[in-house]
C-alpha positions in Angstrom: 103.8 65.9 97.9 102.8 69.6 97.6 99.1 70.5 97.4 97.2 71.9 94.7 96.4 75.6 94.5 92.7 76.2 95.1 90.4 77.1 92.1 90.0 80.9 91.6 88.3 82.7 89.2 90.4 84.4 86.8 91.2 87.8 88.2 93.7 90.5 87.2 94.7 92.9 90.1 97.2 95.7 90.0 99.0 97.5 92.5 100.3 101.1 91.4 103.2 102.4 93.6 104.1 106.2 92.9 107.7 106.7 92.4 109.9 108.3 95.4 106.3 109.9 95.9 107.4 112.7 98.7 110.8 113.4 96.8 109.3 113.8 93.3 106.6 116.2 94.6 109.1 118.4 96.1 111.0 118.3 92.6 107.9 119.7 91.1 108.5 122.6 93.7 112.2 122.8 93.0 112.7 121.7 89.8 116.7 122.8 89.9 117.1 119.8 92.0 116.3 117.3 89.3 119.1 114.7 89.0 120.6 115.8 92.0 120.8 113.5 95.8 118.0 115.0 97.7 116.5 113.9 101.2 113.2 114.4 102.6 113.1 114.5 106.4 112.7 116.7 109.8 111.0 119.7 110.2 111.4 123.4 108.7 112.7 124.8 112.0 115.1 121.5 112.8 116.8 122.3 109.1 120.2 123.9 109.2 120.9 127.1 107.5 120.4 127.4 103.8 122.6 128.8 101.3 125.4 126.1 100.9 123.3 123.7 98.7 122.2 124.5 95.1 120.2 127.3 94.7 120.8 128.2 98.6 119.1 125.1 99.7 120.4 123.5 102.9 122.7 120.4 103.0 122.6 117.1 104.9 125.8 117.7 105.9 125.1 120.5 108.0 122.1 119.0 110.0 122.4 118.1 113.8 119.4 116.5 115.7 117.5 113.4 115.9 115.6 113.5 112.7 115.1 110.5 110.7 114.8 110.4 106.7 111.3 110.2 105.4 112.3 109.7 101.6 114.8 110.0 99.1 115.4 110.8 95.8 116.9 108.1 93.9 120.0 109.6 93.3 120.5 109.9 97.0 119.4 106.2 97.4 122.3 105.0 95.2 124.6 106.2 98.2 123.0 103.9 100.5 120.2 106.5 101.9 116.9 105.1 102.5 113.6 105.4 104.6 113.8 105.6 108.4 117.7 106.0 108.5 118.6 109.1 110.9 119.5 112.0 109.1 123.1 112.2 110.7 123.8 108.6 109.5 122.7 110.2 105.9 124.9 112.9 106.2 127.6 110.6 106.7 126.6 108.5 103.8 125.9 111.3 101.2 126.8 114.8 103.0 126.3 116.8 99.6 122.7 115.7 99.4 120.2 118.4 99.5 118.1 118.5 102.7 114.3 119.5 102.1 111.5 119.5 105.5 108.7 117.3 105.2 105.3 119.0 103.8 102.5 116.5 104.5 99.8 118.9 103.5 101.2 119.2 100.0 101.9 115.3 99.9 98.3 114.6 100.7 96.9 117.3 98.0 98.8 115.2 95.3 97.6 111.8 96.9 94.0 113.1 96.3 94.7 114.0 92.9 96.4 111.2 91.7 93.8 108.8 93.3 90.8 111.2 91.3 92.6 109.9 88.0 92.8 106.4 88.8 89.1 106.7 89.7 88.0 108.0 86.6 89.4 104.9 84.5 88.6 102.3 87.3 86.0 102.0 89.5 87.1 99.6 92.4 90.2 101.1 94.0 91.5 100.1 97.6 93.3 103.0 99.3 96.5 101.8 100.8 98.0 105.1 102.0 99.3 108.6 100.6 101.1 106.8 97.7 99.8 103.4 96.6 96.4 101.7 95.9 95.3 98.5 94.5 92.9 98.3 91.7 90.8 95.5 90.6 91.4 95.6 86.8 88.9 93.0 86.1 85.9 95.6 87.1 87.5 98.0 85.2 86.7 98.7 80.8 89.9 97.0 79.0 91.1 95.9 82.1 91.9 92.2 80.7 93.7 93.3 77.4 97.1 92.5 77.1 96.9 91.0 80.6 96.1 94.3 81.5 99.1 96.4 80.0 96.8 98.9 78.2 94.9 100.0 81.3 98.2 100.4 83.0 99.5 102.2 80.7 96.3 104.5 80.2 96.6 104.9 84.1 100.2 105.8 84.0 99.9 108.2 81.3 96.6 110.0 82.9 98.4 110.5 86.2 101.7 112.2 85.0 99.6 114.4 82.7 97.4 115.8 85.5 100.3 115.7 88.0 103.6 115.4 86.5 104.3 112.5 88.8 105.4 108.8 87.6 104.2 105.6 89.1 105.1 101.8 88.7 102.3 99.5 88.3 102.3 95.6 88.8 99.3 93.6 87.4 98.8 90.1 88.4 96.2 87.3 89.3 96.2 88.7 92.9 97.5 91.5 95.4 100.3 89.5 96.8 101.9 89.0 93.5 100.8 92.3 91.9 102.8 94.1 94.9 105.9 92.1 94.3 105.4 93.2 90.4 105.4 96.8 91.0 108.6 96.5 92.2 110.4 95.2 89.0 110.8 98.1 86.9 110.9 101.2 89.2 110.7 104.0 88.4 107.8 104.6 85.8 107.4 100.8 84.5 104.6 98.1 84.2 105.1 94.6 84.7 102.6 92.0 83.8 102.6 88.5 85.7 100.7 85.9 84.5 99.8 82.6 86.7 102.0 80.3 84.4 105.0 82.7 85.2 105.1 82.2 88.9 108.5 79.7 88.8 109.9 82.1 86.1 109.2 85.5 87.7 108.4 85.0 91.3 110.4 81.7 92.7 113.8 83.4 92.1 113.3 86.2 94.3 114.6 86.3 97.9 111.8 85.7 100.3 112.2 89.3 101.8 109.9 90.4 98.5 106.9 88.7 99.8 105.1 91.4 101.9 105.0 90.3 105.5 108.2 88.6 105.5 110.8 91.4 107.5 114.1 91.1 108.0 113.9 89.0 111.1 111.8 86.3 109.7 114.2 86.5 106.4 117.2 85.7 108.6 115.6 82.9 110.4 114.6 81.3 107.3 118.2 81.6 105.8 119.4 80.1 108.9 117.2 77.1 108.0 118.8 77.5 104.2 115.9 78.9 102.6 116.8 82.1 100.4 114.4 82.2 97.6 110.7 82.1 97.4 111.1 78.9 95.3 113.2 77.2 97.9 110.3 78.3 100.4 107.6 76.9 98.0 109.7 73.4 98.0 109.0 73.3 101.7 106.2 71.0 103.1 103.5 72.9 104.6 103.5 70.5 108.2 107.3 71.5 108.1 106.7 75.2 107.9 103.9 75.0 110.5 106.6 73.1 113.2 109.1 76.1 112.5 106.9 79.0 112.4 103.7 78.2 113.8 100.5 77.0 112.5 99.3 80.5 111.3 102.4 82.0 110.0 103.6 78.8 108.6 100.5 78.0 106.7 100.7 81.7 105.1 104.2 81.3 104.5 103.2 78.1 102.2 100.5 79.6 100.4 102.6 83.0 100.0 105.6 80.8 98.2 103.1 79.2 96.0 101.4 82.6 94.9 97.8 81.9 96.6 96.1 84.9 97.6 92.3 85.4 97.4 91.9 89.1 99.2 89.5 91.3 97.5 90.0 94.7 96.5 88.1 96.3 99.3 87.0 100.1 98.6 86.2 101.2 101.9 87.6 99.9 105.3 87.4 100.6 109.0 90.5 101.4 111.0 91.0 98.7 113.6 93.4 101.1 115.9 94.5 104.8 116.1 97.7 106.2 117.7 99.9 109.1 118.4 103.5 109.1 118.9 106.3 111.4 119.3 110.3 111.1 118.9 112.3 113.4 121.3 114.9 115.6 120.2 117.0 114.1 122.8 116.5 110.8 125.3 114.3 111.7 128.1 114.2 110.1 131.6 111.3 109.0 133.4 112.5 110.3 136.7 114.9 113.0 135.9 112.7 114.2 133.0 109.5 113.3 134.5 107.9 116.9 134.2 108.1 117.2 130.1 107.2 113.8 130.0 104.0 114.4 131.5 103.3 117.1 129.6 104.2 115.2 126.4 102.2 112.4 127.5 99.0 114.1 128.4 99.3 116.0 125.2 99.5 112.8 123.1 96.5 111.1 124.8 94.5 114.7 124.1 95.3 114.8 120.5 94.4 111.0 120.0 91.3 111.4 121.8 90.8 114.4 119.3 91.1 112.1 116.2 88.8 109.5 117.7 86.0 112.0 117.9 86.6 113.8 114.7 86.5 110.6 112.7 83.6 109.2 115.2 85.4 106.2 116.7 85.6 104.8 120.3 88.0 101.9 121.1 88.3 99.5 124.3 92.2 98.4 124.3 94.3 101.3 125.3 98.0 101.1 125.1 101.4 102.6 124.9 104.5 102.2 123.1 108.2 103.0 124.2 111.4 103.0 122.2 114.6 103.3 124.3 117.9 105.0 123.5 119.3 101.3 122.4 116.5 101.5 119.8 114.4 98.2 122.1 110.8 98.8 122.1 108.3 98.0 124.6 104.6 97.7 124.2 101.9 97.5 127.1 97.9 97.5 126.9 94.8 96.5 128.9 91.0 96.3 127.9 88.6 98.3 129.7 84.9 97.7 129.9 83.0 99.3 127.5 84.2 101.5 124.8 85.8 105.1 124.9 87.0 108.4 123.3 87.5 110.5 126.3 90.9 111.7 126.9 90.6 111.9 130.6 90.1 108.0 130.6 92.5 107.3 127.7 95.1 109.3 129.8 94.3 107.3 132.7 94.3 104.2 131.6 97.6 104.4 129.2 99.1 106.1 132.6 98.5 102.3 134.3 99.8 100.7 131.2 103.2 102.7 131.9 103.5 101.1 135.1 104.3 97.9 133.8 106.6 98.9 131.4 110.4 99.1 132.0 111.8 102.8 132.7 115.2 102.3 133.6 116.6 103.3 130.5 116.2 106.7 128.8 113.3 107.2 126.3 113.6 107.9 122.5 110.1 107.8 121.5 106.5 107.6 123.4 103.3 106.7 121.6 99.6 106.2 122.8 97.4 103.6 120.9 93.5 103.1 121.2 92.3 99.8 119.2 89.2 97.4 119.1 87.5 100.6 117.5 84.1 100.5 116.3 81.8 103.5 115.4 80.9 106.0 118.2 77.5 106.0 116.9 76.7 102.2 117.0 74.1 100.9 119.2 76.2 97.4 119.8 78.6 99.0 122.4 78.4 100.2 125.8 80.3 103.4 126.9 82.8 103.5 129.6 82.1 106.2 132.1 84.8 109.2 131.8 87.1 109.3 134.8 89.6 111.8 136.0 93.1 111.5 134.9 95.3 109.9 137.4 99.3 110.6 137.1 101.0 107.7 137.0 104.7 107.6 136.6 104.8 110.8 134.6 
């Protein structure tokens, strides 16, 4: 026997997701590329020579290196190109695609612009990154009309008028369902979901559509014969807890039934900051020690600068490694007191490296500081700066 959903006040929450955001910004700059497969990735200095593609642009087929796809136009996605794919793999799938370098400054500028448009129409907005937000439609004028469709249409039109960009919006009783709904009619779509439509619109979807269920968890569910959200909802909570643990099993049960009482949060403090780099070629901890030492120190200094500029200190310091076989490893340690001192971060992260396997060649190296608090908070004690200690590199 399944539980009854908790009683909640009627809410209308929207998830707004910009359509192929980086690629769309580039198409504003290069309108001659509209309708063509375009891949965004790599730096300007790593791109192949221009001239082979339309209007003199570089083609992905000529790329050689370790870069990854940041995003791609919908025309390129039809060939199987997707974010985080290696650029050389993208070249095999869609060699005729135009390749453009990433321009984060321009993407951030457009991000600020479209969010300012939303703020004029809806006062309660939660920033979820450069290209997506949650919006409390219940706190906005006209936000309940037609389940939120009227306001969604106004926001969509205003963003396009001011930026030339399109977005997709899902409006639902909560964040969980709104995020799923924003994917229903991409690009430039609006999807409205009511509580009574859970079984009709949400339960037929694969479990992967629940934000928080990734490939590994989805594969595990399929092994257990659970493929759709509806099949997940028919499972008993206690059985899911036995299979996936108390916290995750309970969360999966609630998600399948569409229960989510998270508010739209207008301001939030980061819990961690990190810096990482992917190497142009795989590096070995011994044979490339000098290069790794320099890169490692630079990452720690950049991370310390980020913390200081944003006014944070932290006490859990760690490293992240990705090997040539794409396996990952992380190690961290918690110090006494808080810090944003580069030397102490470097020394502590170096000690973490001593506990990580370093036999294989490295593809990526990262440094992270977590457990952040405001540096002007009186509730923490500062860890004394210490000189850097060279560890393995």
